CHARMM-style PDB file with segment names, atoms N, HN, CA, C and O in Angstrom:
ATOM      1  N   MET     1       7.799  -1.570  15.245  1.00  0.00      PROA
ATOM      2  CA  MET     1       7.139  -1.303  13.969  1.00  0.00      PROA
ATOM      3  C   MET     1       6.152  -2.419  13.676  1.00  0.00      PROA
ATOM      4  O   MET     1       6.457  -3.596  13.868  1.00  0.00      PROA
ATOM      5  N   SER     2       4.986  -2.051  13.218  1.00  0.00      PROA
ATOM      6  HN  SER     2       4.738  -1.095  13.061  1.00  0.00      PROA
ATOM      7  CA  SER     2       3.937  -3.009  12.953  1.00  0.00      PROA
ATOM      8  C   SER     2       3.720  -3.175  11.456  1.00  0.00      PROA
ATOM      9  O   SER     2       2.941  -2.432  10.859  1.00  0.00      PROA
ATOM     10  N   VAL     3       4.393  -4.135  10.846  1.00  0.00      PROA
ATOM     11  HN  VAL     3       5.025  -4.739  11.330  1.00  0.00      PROA
ATOM     12  CA  VAL     3       4.252  -4.403   9.415  1.00  0.00      PROA
ATOM     13  C   VAL     3       3.984  -5.904   9.281  1.00  0.00      PROA
ATOM     14  O   VAL     3       4.708  -6.719   9.853  1.00  0.00      PROA
ATOM     15  N   GLU     4       2.966  -6.260   8.541  1.00  0.00      PROA
ATOM     16  HN  GLU     4       2.378  -5.598   8.076  1.00  0.00      PROA
ATOM     17  CA  GLU     4       2.585  -7.656   8.381  1.00  0.00      PROA
ATOM     18  C   GLU     4       2.359  -7.938   6.891  1.00  0.00      PROA
ATOM     19  O   GLU     4       1.650  -7.185   6.222  1.00  0.00      PROA
ATOM     20  N   ARG     5       2.947  -9.001   6.375  1.00  0.00      PROA
ATOM     21  HN  ARG     5       3.523  -9.612   6.919  1.00  0.00      PROA
ATOM     22  CA  ARG     5       2.715  -9.401   4.995  1.00  0.00      PROA
ATOM     23  C   ARG     5       1.453 -10.251   4.975  1.00  0.00      PROA
ATOM     24  O   ARG     5       1.312 -11.205   5.739  1.00  0.00      PROA
ATOM     25  N   MET     6       0.548  -9.886   4.090  1.00  0.00      PROA
ATOM     26  HN  MET     6       0.663  -9.111   3.469  1.00  0.00      PROA
ATOM     27  CA  MET     6      -0.732 -10.580   4.035  1.00  0.00      PROA
ATOM     28  C   MET     6      -0.950 -11.146   2.632  1.00  0.00      PROA
ATOM     29  O   MET     6      -0.574 -10.518   1.642  1.00  0.00      PROA
ATOM     30  N   ALA     7      -1.541 -12.298   2.549  1.00  0.00      PROA
ATOM     31  HN  ALA     7      -1.847 -12.808   3.353  1.00  0.00      PROA
ATOM     32  CA  ALA     7      -1.808 -12.908   1.260  1.00  0.00      PROA
ATOM     33  C   ALA     7      -3.303 -12.869   0.921  1.00  0.00      PROA
ATOM     34  O   ALA     7      -3.681 -12.910  -0.250  1.00  0.00      PROA
ATOM     35  N   GLU     8      -4.156 -12.790   1.966  1.00  0.00      PROA
ATOM     36  HN  GLU     8      -3.849 -12.756   2.917  1.00  0.00      PROA
ATOM     37  CA  GLU     8      -5.582 -12.804   1.696  1.00  0.00      PROA
ATOM     38  C   GLU     8      -6.130 -11.427   1.323  1.00  0.00      PROA
ATOM     39  O   GLU     8      -5.526 -10.393   1.608  1.00  0.00      PROA
ATOM     40  N   HSD     9      -7.262 -11.454   0.694  1.00  0.00      PROA
ATOM     41  HN  HSD     9      -7.752 -12.295   0.462  1.00  0.00      PROA
ATOM     42  CA  HSD     9      -7.953 -10.218   0.250  1.00  0.00      PROA
ATOM     43  C   HSD     9      -8.616  -9.540   1.423  1.00  0.00      PROA
ATOM     44  O   HSD     9      -9.167 -10.210   2.297  1.00  0.00      PROA
ATOM     45  N   VAL    10      -8.571  -8.228   1.458  1.00  0.00      PROA
ATOM     46  HN  VAL    10      -8.123  -7.684   0.749  1.00  0.00      PROA
ATOM     47  CA  VAL    10      -9.266  -7.457   2.499  1.00  0.00      PROA
ATOM     48  C   VAL    10     -10.405  -6.734   1.801  1.00  0.00      PROA
ATOM     49  O   VAL    10     -10.175  -5.919   0.907  1.00  0.00      PROA
ATOM     50  N   ASP    11     -11.649  -7.035   2.211  1.00  0.00      PROA
ATOM     51  HN  ASP    11     -11.836  -7.697   2.937  1.00  0.00      PROA
ATOM     52  CA  ASP    11     -12.831  -6.449   1.577  1.00  0.00      PROA
ATOM     53  C   ASP    11     -12.991  -4.972   1.908  1.00  0.00      PROA
ATOM     54  O   ASP    11     -12.573  -4.519   2.974  1.00  0.00      PROA
ATOM     55  N   GLY    12     -13.588  -4.237   1.008  1.00  0.00      PROA
ATOM     56  HN  GLY    12     -13.928  -4.605   0.143  1.00  0.00      PROA
ATOM     57  CA  GLY    12     -13.949  -2.849   1.257  1.00  0.00      PROA
ATOM     58  C   GLY    12     -12.853  -1.812   1.120  1.00  0.00      PROA
ATOM     59  O   GLY    12     -13.063  -0.646   1.458  1.00  0.00      PROA
ATOM     60  N   LEU    13     -11.696  -2.208   0.635  1.00  0.00      PROA
ATOM     61  HN  LEU    13     -11.526  -3.154   0.361  1.00  0.00      PROA
ATOM     62  CA  LEU    13     -10.613  -1.232   0.468  1.00  0.00      PROA
ATOM     63  C   LEU    13     -10.707  -0.552  -0.877  1.00  0.00      PROA
ATOM     64  O   LEU    13     -11.046  -1.169  -1.887  1.00  0.00      PROA
ATOM     65  N   HSD    14     -10.398   0.742  -0.872  1.00  0.00      PROA
ATOM     66  HN  HSD    14     -10.123   1.243  -0.052  1.00  0.00      PROA
ATOM     67  CA  HSD    14     -10.359   1.520  -2.118  1.00  0.00      PROA
ATOM     68  C   HSD    14      -8.883   1.826  -2.384  1.00  0.00      PROA
ATOM     69  O   HSD    14      -8.256   2.579  -1.639  1.00  0.00      PROA
ATOM     70  N   TRP    15      -8.341   1.243  -3.437  1.00  0.00      PROA
ATOM     71  HN  TRP    15      -8.850   0.631  -4.042  1.00  0.00      PROA
ATOM     72  CA  TRP    15      -6.928   1.335  -3.744  1.00  0.00      PROA
ATOM     73  C   TRP    15      -6.627   2.591  -4.571  1.00  0.00      PROA
ATOM     74  O   TRP    15      -7.390   2.949  -5.468  1.00  0.00      PROA
ATOM     75  N   PHE    16      -5.515   3.249  -4.261  1.00  0.00      PROA
ATOM     76  HN  PHE    16      -4.895   2.958  -3.532  1.00  0.00      PROA
ATOM     77  CA  PHE    16      -5.032   4.427  -5.004  1.00  0.00      PROA
ATOM     78  C   PHE    16      -3.648   4.092  -5.543  1.00  0.00      PROA
ATOM     79  O   PHE    16      -2.779   3.615  -4.814  1.00  0.00      PROA
ATOM     80  N   LYS    17      -3.459   4.353  -6.847  1.00  0.00      PROA
ATOM     81  HN  LYS    17      -4.165   4.741  -7.440  1.00  0.00      PROA
ATOM     82  CA  LYS    17      -2.177   4.098  -7.502  1.00  0.00      PROA
ATOM     83  C   LYS    17      -1.323   5.342  -7.298  1.00  0.00      PROA
ATOM     84  O   LYS    17      -1.816   6.469  -7.342  1.00  0.00      PROA
ATOM     85  N   SER    18      -0.057   5.119  -7.077  1.00  0.00      PROA
ATOM     86  HN  SER    18       0.344   4.204  -7.041  1.00  0.00      PROA
ATOM     87  CA  SER    18       0.904   6.220  -6.889  1.00  0.00      PROA
ATOM     88  C   SER    18       0.863   7.172  -8.097  1.00  0.00      PROA
ATOM     89  O   SER    18       0.784   6.728  -9.243  1.00  0.00      PROA
ATOM     90  N   SER    19       0.917   8.443  -7.836  1.00  0.00      PROA
ATOM     91  HN  SER    19       0.981   8.804  -6.905  1.00  0.00      PROA
ATOM     92  CA  SER    19       0.949   9.443  -8.920  1.00  0.00      PROA
ATOM     93  C   SER    19       2.250   9.362  -9.690  1.00  0.00      PROA
ATOM     94  O   SER    19       2.347   9.881 -10.802  1.00  0.00      PROA
ATOM     95  N   TYR    20       3.266   8.707  -9.103  1.00  0.00      PROA
ATOM     96  HN  TYR    20       3.187   8.285  -8.200  1.00  0.00      PROA
ATOM     97  CA  TYR    20       4.553   8.537  -9.778  1.00  0.00      PROA
ATOM     98  C   TYR    20       4.598   7.290 -10.646  1.00  0.00      PROA
ATOM     99  O   TYR    20       5.579   7.075 -11.358  1.00  0.00      PROA
ATOM    100  N   SER    21       3.557   6.461 -10.602  1.00  0.00      PROA
ATOM    101  HN  SER    21       2.761   6.635 -10.023  1.00  0.00      PROA
ATOM    102  CA  SER    21       3.502   5.235 -11.387  1.00  0.00      PROA
ATOM    103  C   SER    21       3.239   5.599 -12.844  1.00  0.00      PROA
ATOM    104  O   SER    21       2.320   6.358 -13.154  1.00  0.00      PROA
ATOM    105  N   GLY    22       4.041   5.057 -13.709  1.00  0.00      PROA
ATOM    106  HN  GLY    22       4.787   4.440 -13.458  1.00  0.00      PROA
ATOM    107  CA  GLY    22       3.893   5.330 -15.127  1.00  0.00      PROA
ATOM    108  C   GLY    22       3.049   4.238 -15.806  1.00  0.00      PROA
ATOM    109  O   GLY    22       2.736   3.216 -15.195  1.00  0.00      PROA
ATOM    110  N   SER    23       2.697   4.461 -17.045  1.00  0.00      PROA
ATOM    111  HN  SER    23       2.951   5.291 -17.541  1.00  0.00      PROA
ATOM    112  CA  SER    23       1.922   3.496 -17.792  1.00  0.00      PROA
ATOM    113  C   SER    23       2.801   2.500 -18.509  1.00  0.00      PROA
ATOM    114  O   SER    23       2.290   1.611 -19.191  1.00  0.00      PROA
ATOM    115  N   ASP    24       4.128   2.622 -18.373  1.00  0.00      PROA
ATOM    116  HN  ASP    24       4.543   3.344 -17.820  1.00  0.00      PROA
ATOM    117  CA  ASP    24       5.047   1.759 -19.110  1.00  0.00      PROA
ATOM    118  C   ASP    24       5.413   0.476 -18.345  1.00  0.00      PROA
ATOM    119  O   ASP    24       6.303  -0.259 -18.773  1.00  0.00      PROA
ATOM    120  N   GLY    25       4.734   0.199 -17.215  1.00  0.00      PROA
ATOM    121  HN  GLY    25       4.011   0.796 -16.867  1.00  0.00      PROA
ATOM    122  CA  GLY    25       4.978  -1.049 -16.492  1.00  0.00      PROA
ATOM    123  C   GLY    25       6.137  -0.979 -15.524  1.00  0.00      PROA
ATOM    124  O   GLY    25       6.655  -2.020 -15.121  1.00  0.00      PROA
ATOM    125  N   GLY    26       6.564   0.213 -15.136  1.00  0.00      PROA
ATOM    126  HN  GLY    26       6.143   1.059 -15.464  1.00  0.00      PROA
ATOM    127  CA  GLY    26       7.686   0.358 -14.214  1.00  0.00      PROA
ATOM    128  C   GLY    26       7.280   0.074 -12.801  1.00  0.00      PROA
ATOM    129  O   GLY    26       6.314  -0.651 -12.562  1.00  0.00      PROA
ATOM    130  N   ASP    27       8.006   0.636 -11.853  1.00  0.00      PROA
ATOM    131  HN  ASP    27       8.790   1.225 -12.047  1.00  0.00      PROA
ATOM    132  CA  ASP    27       7.722   0.449 -10.430  1.00  0.00      PROA
ATOM    133  C   ASP    27       6.405   1.115 -10.067  1.00  0.00      PROA
ATOM    134  O   ASP    27       6.258   2.327 -10.223  1.00  0.00      PROA
ATOM    135  N   CYS    28       5.454   0.340  -9.589  1.00  0.00      PROA
ATOM    136  HN  CYS    28       5.573  -0.645  -9.462  1.00  0.00      PROA
ATOM    137  CA  CYS    28       4.138   0.876  -9.271  1.00  0.00      PROA
ATOM    138  C   CYS    28       3.670   0.302  -7.951  1.00  0.00      PROA
ATOM    139  O   CYS    28       3.802  -0.895  -7.699  1.00  0.00      PROA
ATOM    140  N   VAL    29       3.117   1.174  -7.101  1.00  0.00      PROA
ATOM    141  HN  VAL    29       3.010   2.147  -7.306  1.00  0.00      PROA
ATOM    142  CA  VAL    29       2.513   0.742  -5.867  1.00  0.00      PROA
ATOM    143  C   VAL    29       1.121   1.301  -5.734  1.00  0.00      PROA
ATOM    144  O   VAL    29       0.808   2.359  -6.280  1.00  0.00      PROA
ATOM    145  N   GLU    30       0.278   0.579  -5.000  1.00  0.00      PROA
ATOM    146  HN  GLU    30       0.532  -0.280  -4.557  1.00  0.00      PROA
ATOM    147  CA  GLU    30      -1.058   1.047  -4.656  1.00  0.00      PROA
ATOM    148  C   GLU    30      -1.193   1.022  -3.155  1.00  0.00      PROA
ATOM    149  O   GLU    30      -0.622   0.169  -2.475  1.00  0.00      PROA
ATOM    150  N   VAL    31      -1.958   1.972  -2.646  1.00  0.00      PROA
ATOM    151  HN  VAL    31      -2.421   2.665  -3.198  1.00  0.00      PROA
ATOM    152  CA  VAL    31      -2.150   2.120  -1.209  1.00  0.00      PROA
ATOM    153  C   VAL    31      -3.643   2.216  -0.908  1.00  0.00      PROA
ATOM    154  O   VAL    31      -4.396   2.838  -1.658  1.00  0.00      PROA
ATOM    155  N   ALA    32      -4.063   1.599   0.186  1.00  0.00      PROA
ATOM    156  HN  ALA    32      -3.452   1.094   0.795  1.00  0.00      PROA
ATOM    157  CA  ALA    32      -5.444   1.714   0.609  1.00  0.00      PROA
ATOM    158  C   ALA    32      -5.459   1.896   2.143  1.00  0.00      PROA
ATOM    159  O   ALA    32      -4.685   1.267   2.863  1.00  0.00      PROA
ATOM    160  N   ALA    33      -6.364   2.778   2.620  1.00  0.00      PROA
ATOM    161  HN  ALA    33      -6.993   3.289   2.035  1.00  0.00      PROA
ATOM    162  CA  ALA    33      -6.498   3.010   4.058  1.00  0.00      PROA
ATOM    163  C   ALA    33      -7.674   2.162   4.580  1.00  0.00      PROA
ATOM    164  O   ALA    33      -8.787   2.194   4.056  1.00  0.00      PROA
ATOM    165  N   GLY    34      -7.360   1.410   5.635  1.00  0.00      PROA
ATOM    166  HN  GLY    34      -6.455   1.385   6.061  1.00  0.00      PROA
ATOM    167  CA  GLY    34      -8.414   0.596   6.297  1.00  0.00      PROA
ATOM    168  C   GLY    34      -8.545   1.025   7.737  1.00  0.00      PROA
ATOM    169  O   GLY    34      -7.905   1.983   8.170  1.00  0.00      PROA
ATOM    170  N   MET    35      -9.360   0.330   8.465  1.00  0.00      PROA
ATOM    171  HN  MET    35      -9.880  -0.448   8.113  1.00  0.00      PROA
ATOM    172  CA  MET    35      -9.542   0.615   9.888  1.00  0.00      PROA
ATOM    173  C   MET    35      -8.266   0.241  10.644  1.00  0.00      PROA
ATOM    174  O   MET    35      -7.915  -0.934  10.750  1.00  0.00      PROA
ATOM    175  N   GLY    36      -7.581   1.259  11.165  1.00  0.00      PROA
ATOM    176  HN  GLY    36      -7.867   2.213  11.079  1.00  0.00      PROA
ATOM    177  CA  GLY    36      -6.389   1.008  11.975  1.00  0.00      PROA
ATOM    178  C   GLY    36      -5.136   0.647  11.220  1.00  0.00      PROA
ATOM    179  O   GLY    36      -4.101   0.416  11.846  1.00  0.00      PROA
ATOM    180  N   ALA    37      -5.180   0.585   9.877  1.00  0.00      PROA
ATOM    181  HN  ALA    37      -6.021   0.772   9.369  1.00  0.00      PROA
ATOM    182  CA  ALA    37      -3.986   0.200   9.120  1.00  0.00      PROA
ATOM    183  C   ALA    37      -4.039   0.770   7.692  1.00  0.00      PROA
ATOM    184  O   ALA    37      -5.085   1.166   7.177  1.00  0.00      PROA
ATOM    185  N   VAL    38      -2.851   0.783   7.096  1.00  0.00      PROA
ATOM    186  HN  VAL    38      -2.002   0.461   7.515  1.00  0.00      PROA
ATOM    187  CA  VAL    38      -2.714   1.167   5.701  1.00  0.00      PROA
ATOM    188  C   VAL    38      -2.153  -0.063   4.978  1.00  0.00      PROA
ATOM    189  O   VAL    38      -1.283  -0.760   5.501  1.00  0.00      PROA
ATOM    190  N   TYR    39      -2.657  -0.312   3.788  1.00  0.00      PROA
ATOM    191  HN  TYR    39      -3.363   0.255   3.364  1.00  0.00      PROA
ATOM    192  CA  TYR    39      -2.243  -1.515   3.018  1.00  0.00      PROA
ATOM    193  C   TYR    39      -1.509  -1.040   1.744  1.00  0.00      PROA
ATOM    194  O   TYR    39      -1.912  -0.078   1.089  1.00  0.00      PROA
ATOM    195  N   VAL    40      -0.413  -1.758   1.425  1.00  0.00      PROA
ATOM    196  HN  VAL    40      -0.085  -2.539   1.957  1.00  0.00      PROA
ATOM    197  CA  VAL    40       0.410  -1.422   0.255  1.00  0.00      PROA
ATOM    198  C   VAL    40       0.565  -2.690  -0.549  1.00  0.00      PROA
ATOM    199  O   VAL    40       0.787  -3.766   0.006  1.00  0.00      PROA
ATOM    200  N   ARG    41       0.448  -2.562  -1.878  1.00  0.00      PROA
ATOM    201  HN  ARG    41       0.268  -1.688  -2.329  1.00  0.00      PROA
ATOM    202  CA  ARG    41       0.638  -3.734  -2.750  1.00  0.00      PROA
ATOM    203  C   ARG    41       1.256  -3.284  -4.075  1.00  0.00      PROA
ATOM    204  O   ARG    41       1.294  -2.093  -4.385  1.00  0.00      PROA
ATOM    205  N   ASP    42       1.729  -4.240  -4.833  1.00  0.00      PROA
ATOM    206  HN  ASP    42       1.697  -5.208  -4.582  1.00  0.00      PROA
ATOM    207  CA  ASP    42       2.333  -4.004  -6.142  1.00  0.00      PROA
ATOM    208  C   ASP    42       1.212  -3.967  -7.167  1.00  0.00      PROA
ATOM    209  O   ASP    42       0.526  -4.971  -7.362  1.00  0.00      PROA
ATOM    210  N   SER    43       1.015  -2.866  -7.808  1.00  0.00      PROA
ATOM    211  HN  SER    43       1.572  -2.050  -7.650  1.00  0.00      PROA
ATOM    212  CA  SER    43      -0.095  -2.699  -8.772  1.00  0.00      PROA
ATOM    213  C   SER    43       0.102  -3.503 -10.040  1.00  0.00      PROA
ATOM    214  O   SER    43      -0.840  -3.665 -10.816  1.00  0.00      PROA
ATOM    215  N   LYS    44       1.313  -4.016 -10.272  1.00  0.00      PROA
ATOM    216  HN  LYS    44       2.078  -3.885  -9.642  1.00  0.00      PROA
ATOM    217  CA  LYS    44       1.571  -4.783 -11.511  1.00  0.00      PROA
ATOM    218  C   LYS    44       1.108  -6.239 -11.368  1.00  0.00      PROA
ATOM    219  O   LYS    44       1.018  -6.953 -12.366  1.00  0.00      PROA
ATOM    220  N   VAL    45       0.811  -6.688 -10.137  1.00  0.00      PROA
ATOM    221  HN  VAL    45       0.884  -6.107  -9.326  1.00  0.00      PROA
ATOM    222  CA  VAL    45       0.386  -8.060  -9.913  1.00  0.00      PROA
ATOM    223  C   VAL    45      -1.101  -8.171 -10.213  1.00  0.00      PROA
ATOM    224  O   VAL    45      -1.916  -7.523  -9.556  1.00  0.00      PROA
ATOM    225  N   VAL    46      -1.458  -8.976 -11.186  1.00  0.00      PROA
ATOM    226  HN  VAL    46      -0.796  -9.502 -11.720  1.00  0.00      PROA
ATOM    227  CA  VAL    46      -2.866  -9.140 -11.540  1.00  0.00      PROA
ATOM    228  C   VAL    46      -3.612  -9.815 -10.405  1.00  0.00      PROA
ATOM    229  O   VAL    46      -3.137 -10.807  -9.851  1.00  0.00      PROA
ATOM    230  N   GLY    47      -4.759  -9.294 -10.060  1.00  0.00      PROA
ATOM    231  HN  GLY    47      -5.144  -8.488 -10.510  1.00  0.00      PROA
ATOM    232  CA  GLY    47      -5.556  -9.830  -8.959  1.00  0.00      PROA
ATOM    233  C   GLY    47      -5.139  -9.339  -7.583  1.00  0.00      PROA
ATOM    234  O   GLY    47      -5.637  -9.836  -6.573  1.00  0.00      PROA
ATOM    235  N   GLY    48      -4.254  -8.393  -7.530  1.00  0.00      PROA
ATOM    236  HN  GLY    48      -3.849  -7.989  -8.350  1.00  0.00      PROA
ATOM    237  CA  GLY    48      -3.842  -7.816  -6.273  1.00  0.00      PROA
ATOM    238  C   GLY    48      -2.634  -8.390  -5.624  1.00  0.00      PROA
ATOM    239  O   GLY    48      -1.768  -7.648  -5.161  1.00  0.00      PROA
ATOM    240  N   GLY    49      -2.543  -9.711  -5.574  1.00  0.00      PROA
ATOM    241  HN  GLY    49      -3.246 -10.314  -5.950  1.00  0.00      PROA
ATOM    242  CA  GLY    49      -1.348 -10.351  -4.977  1.00  0.00      PROA
ATOM    243  C   GLY    49      -1.196 -10.051  -3.501  1.00  0.00      PROA
ATOM    244  O   GLY    49      -2.118  -9.528  -2.875  1.00  0.00      PROA
ATOM    245  N   PRO    50      -0.040 -10.376  -2.934  1.00  0.00      PROA
ATOM    246  CA  PRO    50       0.204 -10.145  -1.518  1.00  0.00      PROA
ATOM    247  C   PRO    50       0.298  -8.651  -1.241  1.00  0.00      PROA
ATOM    248  O   PRO    50       0.552  -7.846  -2.137  1.00  0.00      PROA
ATOM    249  N   MET    51       0.085  -8.304   0.024  1.00  0.00      PROA
ATOM    250  HN  MET    51      -0.122  -8.958   0.752  1.00  0.00      PROA
ATOM    251  CA  MET    51       0.134  -6.892   0.429  1.00  0.00      PROA
ATOM    252  C   MET    51       0.787  -6.786   1.788  1.00  0.00      PROA
ATOM    253  O   MET    51       0.914  -7.765   2.524  1.00  0.00      PROA
ATOM    254  N   LEU    52       1.196  -5.570   2.099  1.00  0.00      PROA
ATOM    255  HN  LEU    52       1.092  -4.775   1.502  1.00  0.00      PROA
ATOM    256  CA  LEU    52       1.725  -5.281   3.444  1.00  0.00      PROA
ATOM    257  C   LEU    52       0.655  -4.517   4.209  1.00  0.00      PROA
ATOM    258  O   LEU    52      -0.001  -3.623   3.675  1.00  0.00      PROA
ATOM    259  N   ARG    53       0.497  -4.893   5.478  1.00  0.00      PROA
ATOM    260  HN  ARG    53       1.031  -5.619   5.912  1.00  0.00      PROA
ATOM    261  CA  ARG    53      -0.396  -4.166   6.388  1.00  0.00      PROA
ATOM    262  C   ARG    53       0.484  -3.404   7.347  1.00  0.00      PROA
ATOM    263  O   ARG    53       1.290  -3.996   8.064  1.00  0.00      PROA
ATOM    264  N   ILE    54       0.332  -2.082   7.364  1.00  0.00      PROA
ATOM    265  HN  ILE    54      -0.324  -1.601   6.782  1.00  0.00      PROA
ATOM    266  CA  ILE    54       1.192  -1.209   8.147  1.00  0.00      PROA
ATOM    267  C   ILE    54       0.314  -0.397   9.104  1.00  0.00      PROA
ATOM    268  O   ILE    54      -0.680   0.190   8.676  1.00  0.00      PROA
ATOM    269  N   GLY    55       0.666  -0.358  10.381  1.00  0.00      PROA
ATOM    270  HN  GLY    55       1.473  -0.835  10.729  1.00  0.00      PROA
ATOM    271  CA  GLY    55      -0.074   0.439  11.333  1.00  0.00      PROA
ATOM    272  C   GLY    55      -0.140   1.900  10.903  1.00  0.00      PROA
ATOM    273  O   GLY    55       0.787   2.412  10.277  1.00  0.00      PROA
ATOM    274  N   ARG    56      -1.236   2.562  11.241  1.00  0.00      PROA
ATOM    275  HN  ARG    56      -1.989   2.146  11.750  1.00  0.00      PROA
ATOM    276  CA  ARG    56      -1.423   3.984  10.841  1.00  0.00      PROA
ATOM    277  C   ARG    56      -0.319   4.887  11.415  1.00  0.00      PROA
ATOM    278  O   ARG    56       0.138   5.798  10.724  1.00  0.00      PROA
ATOM    279  N   GLY    57       0.098   4.665  12.606  1.00  0.00      PROA
ATOM    280  HN  GLY    57      -0.273   3.925  13.167  1.00  0.00      PROA
ATOM    281  CA  GLY    57       1.167   5.468  13.220  1.00  0.00      PROA
ATOM    282  C   GLY    57       2.468   5.317  12.468  1.00  0.00      PROA
ATOM    283  O   GLY    57       3.153   6.303  12.196  1.00  0.00      PROA
ATOM    284  N   GLU    58       2.816   4.073  12.126  1.00  0.00      PROA
ATOM    285  HN  GLU    58       2.259   3.272  12.347  1.00  0.00      PROA
ATOM    286  CA  GLU    58       4.040   3.801  11.371  1.00  0.00      PROA
ATOM    287  C   GLU    58       3.957   4.413   9.977  1.00  0.00      PROA
ATOM    288  O   GLU    58       4.942   4.952   9.473  1.00  0.00      PROA
ATOM    289  N   TRP    59       2.798   4.333   9.364  1.00  0.00      PROA
ATOM    290  HN  TRP    59       1.998   3.896   9.773  1.00  0.00      PROA
ATOM    291  CA  TRP    59       2.616   4.928   8.016  1.00  0.00      PROA
ATOM    292  C   TRP    59       2.797   6.439   8.070  1.00  0.00      PROA
ATOM    293  O   TRP    59       3.462   7.011   7.206  1.00  0.00      PROA
ATOM    294  N   ALA    60       2.206   7.104   9.087  1.00  0.00      PROA
ATOM    295  HN  ALA    60       1.666   6.640   9.789  1.00  0.00      PROA
ATOM    296  CA  ALA    60       2.324   8.541   9.245  1.00  0.00      PROA
ATOM    297  C   ALA    60       3.788   8.936   9.440  1.00  0.00      PROA
ATOM    298  O   ALA    60       4.224   9.949   8.895  1.00  0.00      PROA
ATOM    299  N   ALA    61       4.562   8.149  10.213  1.00  0.00      PROA
ATOM    300  HN  ALA    61       4.208   7.326  10.657  1.00  0.00      PROA
ATOM    301  CA  ALA    61       5.972   8.443  10.414  1.00  0.00      PROA
ATOM    302  C   ALA    61       6.743   8.278   9.115  1.00  0.00      PROA
ATOM    303  O   ALA    61       7.612   9.092   8.803  1.00  0.00      PROA
ATOM    304  N   PHE    62       6.432   7.227   8.348  1.00  0.00      PROA
ATOM    305  HN  PHE    62       5.726   6.565   8.602  1.00  0.00      PROA
ATOM    306  CA  PHE    62       7.088   6.996   7.070  1.00  0.00      PROA
ATOM    307  C   PHE    62       6.855   8.166   6.109  1.00  0.00      PROA
ATOM    308  O   PHE    62       7.794   8.677   5.499  1.00  0.00      PROA
ATOM    309  N   VAL    63       5.581   8.584   5.984  1.00  0.00      PROA
ATOM    310  HN  VAL    63       4.818   8.169   6.480  1.00  0.00      PROA
ATOM    311  CA  VAL    63       5.234   9.674   5.063  1.00  0.00      PROA
ATOM    312  C   VAL    63       5.889  10.969   5.493  1.00  0.00      PROA
ATOM    313  O   VAL    63       6.372  11.724   4.650  1.00  0.00      PROA
ATOM    314  N   ALA    64       5.915  11.247   6.809  1.00  0.00      PROA
ATOM    315  HN  ALA    64       5.522  10.634   7.495  1.00  0.00      PROA
ATOM    316  CA  ALA    64       6.554  12.449   7.298  1.00  0.00      PROA
ATOM    317  C   ALA    64       8.050  12.503   6.925  1.00  0.00      PROA
ATOM    318  O   ALA    64       8.566  13.562   6.568  1.00  0.00      PROA
ATOM    319  N   LEU    65       8.735  11.355   7.010  1.00  0.00      PROA
ATOM    320  HN  LEU    65       8.316  10.494   7.299  1.00  0.00      PROA
ATOM    321  CA  LEU    65      10.134  11.299   6.645  1.00  0.00      PROA
ATOM    322  C   LEU    65      10.340  11.371   5.120  1.00  0.00      PROA
ATOM    323  O   LEU    65      11.320  11.942   4.642  1.00  0.00      PROA
ATOM    324  N   ALA    66       9.408  10.787   4.376  1.00  0.00      PROA
ATOM    325  HN  ALA    66       8.611  10.323   4.764  1.00  0.00      PROA
ATOM    326  CA  ALA    66       9.530  10.734   2.931  1.00  0.00      PROA
ATOM    327  C   ALA    66       9.372  12.095   2.274  1.00  0.00      PROA
ATOM    328  O   ALA    66       9.940  12.341   1.210  1.00  0.00      PROA
ATOM    329  N   VAL    67       8.604  12.984   2.898  1.00  0.00      PROA
ATOM    330  HN  VAL    67       8.142  12.784   3.763  1.00  0.00      PROA
ATOM    331  CA  VAL    67       8.343  14.304   2.273  1.00  0.00      PROA
ATOM    332  C   VAL    67       9.311  15.380   2.717  1.00  0.00      PROA
ATOM    333  O   VAL    67       9.233  16.526   2.273  1.00  0.00      PROA
ATOM    334  N   GLU    68      10.238  14.996   3.610  1.00  0.00      PROA
ATOM    335  HN  GLU    68      10.301  14.066   3.971  1.00  0.00      PROA
ATOM    336  CA  GLU    68      11.241  16.001   4.059  1.00  0.00      PROA
ATOM    337  C   GLU    68      12.239  16.317   2.975  1.00  0.00      PROA
ATOM    338  OT1 GLU    68      13.139  17.131   3.183  1.00  0.00      PROA
TER     339      GLU     68
END
């Protein structure tokens, strides 16, 4: 599995907030698709904070299992 924790900013990413994220400050994640990877971060952290870099194949497998 290819997952890497990253602290630096990745330019050119367009972040999407989870449709399950509420406005009351609960559990919130944002996801962005980049070249060869998908990035996940905590939307509650001001300025973006650290993120996970996940290979596209691993992300596809995760999503396939999550929607079953």
